[in-house]
N, C-alpha and C positions, 0 to 999 in steps of 0.2 A: 504494500500500500504506499503511495507517495506521501510525502509529507503534506502537502496541501490537502489531500483526501482526509488524512488524519486529522488536521485541525479542523475542518469542516464538520466531521463527525463528532469531533470532542465539543465543538460549539453547541450542536443541536442536543447532545447527550447532557451537557452542563444545564442549558436552559430547560429540558425536560424534567431534569431532577430537582431544579430550583422550583418550578412551578408545581411539582407534585407535592412539595412541602407543605403548601397551604391553600391550593386550589379548592374553590368551594362555589355553590351557586349563589345568585344574587341575594342579599339580606333584604330585609323590608325597607331599609333606608334608600337604597339603590333602587328597587322595584318601583317604588313611588314616583322617582325621578322620570321614569319612562312615560308616565302619565300626565306630566306636567305640559301644558302647551300654551299657545299664544291667544286661545280664543277669549280669555278674560282680560289680556292686556300684554304689553312687551315686558315679560318677566325674564330674568337671568335663568339660564338652563332650560330654557323652553323650546330650543331648536329641535333636539331629537324627538321630544315627545309630540311635537307638531308634525314631524314627518311619520311618525308612527300612527298618529290620528288620521293623516292624510291617506296612508297606505291602507289601514283598516276600513277607513270610510269607503274607499273606492272598492274593497272587497265586500263590503255591507256586513261587516261583522266588527267586533269591539277588542280592544287589546285584551289578552289574557295573560295569566301568569306563565304559561308554557310558552307564549310566544315572546314574553320579555326574556325568560331565560334562554330561548333559543337565540334570539339577538344579542343578548350579552355574550354568550359562548362564542358566536361568530366574530363579534367584535374583538375578543380575546385572542381568537386564533389569528385574526388579521394583524393583530398587535404584535404577536409572538414572530409571525412571518416577517413583518417590517423589521422588527428588532434583529432578526438574523441576517436580513438582507443588508441591513446597515452596517452590522458588525463585519460581514464578509466583504462588503464594499470598502470599509475602512482599511481592512487588513491588505486587500489587493492593492489598493491605492498606496498603501506604505510599503509594497514591495515584499508583503509576507515577512516584515519585520517581526522579529521574536519578542521585542518589547511591546509592540502594539497588540500582537496576538495574544499575550499573556494579560494585557490591560483589558481587551475585550472579554476574555474569560473570567477575569475578576467582576466585570460588570455583569455577565450572564449568571454568576453565582452569587451577586450581591443582595442585600435586603431589600433594594428597590425592586428586584424581580420576585422575590417571596412576597413582597407587599402588594405587588401588581397582580399576582395569582390570587391573593386574597380578596382583592377588590374587583373580581369580576362582576359585572353589572354596574360598577361605577362608571363615570365618564372619563375617567384618566386615560384608560386605554385608547378612547377616540382622539383626545386632544394630543396625546404624544404622537400617534399616526399622522395626524394634520401638521404638527409640527415638523416631523420628518419629510412630509410632502412640501412643505414650505421652505425648508433649508434646501431640498433637492432642486427646487425651482429657482432659488437664489443662486446656487452654484451653476445653473445653466443660463445665468443673466437674466432671469424673468422676476425681478424684484417685486414688481406691482402684483403679479400672480400670486407670488408667495405672501404678499402682505393681505391679499384676499383671504387665502387659506388661513392665515394665522387670525384674521377677523372672525372667521366662522369658527375657528376653535374657541374663541372667547365667547362666542354665543352658545357653544356647547357647554362650557364651564368656564367662569370667570378666573379660576387659578391659571388659565393659560397666560394671563398677562404676567405672571412671575416665574412660571415654568418654561414656556416657551418663546415669549416675546424677547426677552433679554438675549438669549443665544440667536434668535432670528437676527435682531439689530446687530449684533457682533458680526455675524456673517455678512450682512448687508454693508456694513462699514468696511471690512476687509476687502470685499467685492468692488466696492466704490473707490476704495483707495488705490486699487490695481486699475480701474477703468479710466478712459478717457472723460474730461468734463463733461462733454455732451451725452455720455451714456449713463451718467450717475443719477439716481433715483432717490434723493434723501427724503422727500415727502412721503414716499411709500411706507417708510419706517413708522410714520405717525399714524397711519390708518387704524391699526389694532387699538391703539391708545384712544382714538376718537369714538371707536365702537364702544370700549369700555366706559368712557365717559357718559356715552348715551345711555347705556344701562345703569349707571350710577344716578343720573338725573331722573330716570324713569322710577327708580326704586323710592325716591323721596316723595312721590306722590301717591296718595291712596294705599298704602301698605295694608291697612288694616281691612279695608274692603276686598283687596286682592287676596289676603289671606283667607278670608271667610269664604270667597268664591271658590278657591282652590280646594279647600276642606270639603265643600259640599260636593264638588265634582269627584273627588277621589273617594268620598263615601259611597259613590254609586257601584264602586268595583269591590265585590266581596272578599277578594282574597287580600285586600289592604284595609278594609274598613275597621277592622278590629284592632289595628294597631296604630291608627291615626293620632289618637291622644299621646302616645308613648313617643312615636318617632317625630312627629310635628314637622314634616317635610315642608308643608305650605308656610310654615313660621320662617324656616331657614332660607326659603326661597325668596320671601318678601321682606325680610329684614333689612335695613339700610346698613351700609358699612360702618358709619359712625356709631350705629345702635349695637351693632356686633362687637365693635371695638370696646364700647363701654362696658358689654358683657363680659369679655374677656380681660379687662383692664386689671393689672396686677399680677397675672400669670406669666408674663412674657420671660421675665428673668429665669424663673424656674424651669420654663419649658427649654429655654436656649442652654441652660448650663445642666442639663440632664447628663449626668456623667456616663450612665449606662449607654444612653443613645449615641453620645459623641464617640464612645468606644467602639461602639458596633458599626458606625459609619466611617470612620477616620481610615481604617485600613484601606477601602475601596477608593476613598477619595484621593489618598496620597499615591496609590498605584497610578489612577487615572491622570491626575494633575501633574504627577512626576514625569510622565512621558512628554506631556504638553510643554511644560516649563522648561524640561532639559534639552528637548529637541530643538527649541527656539532659542536656547542659550539666553533666557531672560533673566536679568537681574532680580534679586530678591524684592527690590523696590524699584518699580517702574510702571509706567502708565498700563502696558499690556499685561503684566503679571497682576497688577492690581484688579483690572477690568475683568480677567479670567477668574480670579477668586470671587469677585463681587458677584458674577453671574451664578456662580454655584452657591453664593449664600443668600442671595435675593429671595428665594423661596422660603427662607426661614422667616422671613416678616410676616408670613401667614400665621404664625403664632399669635400676632395681634388680634386676629378675628376669627380663629378656628381652634376646635379642641382637639383633634386628632394628630397629636404630637407625633408618634411614631411614623405616621404616613408622611407627614410633612418633612420630617428629617431625611427620608429616603429621596426627595426630590433633588438634594444636592448631588447625590450619585448619578442621577439621570443627567443632570446639567453637565457634570464633568465628562460624561460620555459624549455628550453632543459637542461640547466643546472640541474634545479629541477629534470626532469627525470632522467638524469645522476646520481644525488646524490642518489635517491630513489633506482635506480637498483643496485648500486654498493657500497654504504656506509650505514651501520646501524645508525640508529639515536642514538646520543650520550645523548640527553637529551629531556625532555618534553617541549613543547613549552608554551611560556606565552600567557595569554589571550590577550595581547597587539597585538600579531600577528594576531589573529582573528579579532581584532578591525580595525587594518589597512587594512585587506582584505575587510571588510564589507564597510569601506569608500571608498576603490578603487572601488569597484563595483558600489557605488553611483555615484561617479565621472564619471566613464565610462558611466554611463547612461545619464547623463545631459551634459557632455562635447561634443564638437563638433570637429570632426578630420578633419583638412584641407585636402581636396581632390585636385587632379590634373585636369587640363583641365577646370579650372573655375567651377566646380561642387560643390554642397554642399550636405550635409546630407539628405537623402530622409525623414527622420522622425523629426517632430519637438520635442522640449523637453517634453512638455506633452505627446505626443505619446510615446516616448521612456520610459518616467517614468511608464506609465502604462503596456508597454509590459515588462520592467524589473521588474515590482513590484513582480511578483511571485517569481522570482529569489532572489531578496532582502530578501523577506519574508522567503524563505527556507534557505537562508544563516543565517538570525537571528535566526531561530528555531534551525538550527544545532549548532550555537554558544552558544545558550542558553542550548541545550542539553548536549552539552560537558562541559559547566560550572558545570551543575548538576553532570555529571559523576565525575569531578574532586573532588567535594565536598564529593561525597560518597567514594572516594578512595584517602586518604590523601597523600599517596605516590605512585602515578602511575608510572609505567615504560611503555614506548612505546615498542611494540614488534618490534624487529630488522627487517630490510627490506631486508636482504640478500635472 
């Protein structure tokens, strides 16, 4: 078996094992979201529900729990395929660099993927796929089309503003910096922000009326009617951002300083960012290194208005992976990576295998530590072999130069 085939198989195996740890059907909170639409007003997270309502209306039926489960599973399958495609694309563009291969493996075994499988039915999978599409469009010089896709992502779920838009703007800025003045489209980067501001203004008008109408609408569906009072989706859909901030005020520091979560996320972040910062020979204090770190930390500001702490923490790992993809697509490597970066990735792989990601709804990892180690063992072995192979190649070539990635 060739090295490339081994890497591709190892990627698929890693993703499958990581998803197996926490995959479940949609919970009540996510199920209710698929029933929210625009018939009572322009509310946040109403786009998907409107499409479902339109489709079922044309079929002369109503949304059912089975339909929502099916759509959620399909959305997650598309998400997995898109993540694998992006990982393979990144590795190919990096000329099958061992450091990039290991960084992608770290991402596929990371707490972010564990949480993504746990959140089947949530809109996270959809906005991430849309973000990947928007970045691919930017790479092909279609910045306005990418901005439209990113704006759609905000209509799907407003957290796209902090998860996808920063890295989209980073890719757009790098692209414009390389383009001729006439080909630059800086205004396109503002379109997602304009859509978000429109949502914000709309939420400030008649929130109580909208909440009542949405509650009455959801109560007509027997499979969610019994949990409306506990789940309160209409309330979280219609609450304004200032009111949500006041509700969570005083908890930001404890969420940001959660040592267990910092320790869980840090290995994956170091592995992914280590590749980006070292290949570009960026100084510890520079505009570009500060921008990259900021992109990865911006999602943590969600702690100001949201309670699902462990879910929010994993977004930083996603952003680091997206930054790596942008870096490989748009900027040639300036230097060869040190063996230390390989070591960090191998350590991160091991930590991801043994660490337990805090899940929601009181659930825990489906696989115990021993089972996880057995299932991840082939991946860790492949990583160690690749790392050793890379070290041998470096010794054979005293002054190697990585092929540019452009």
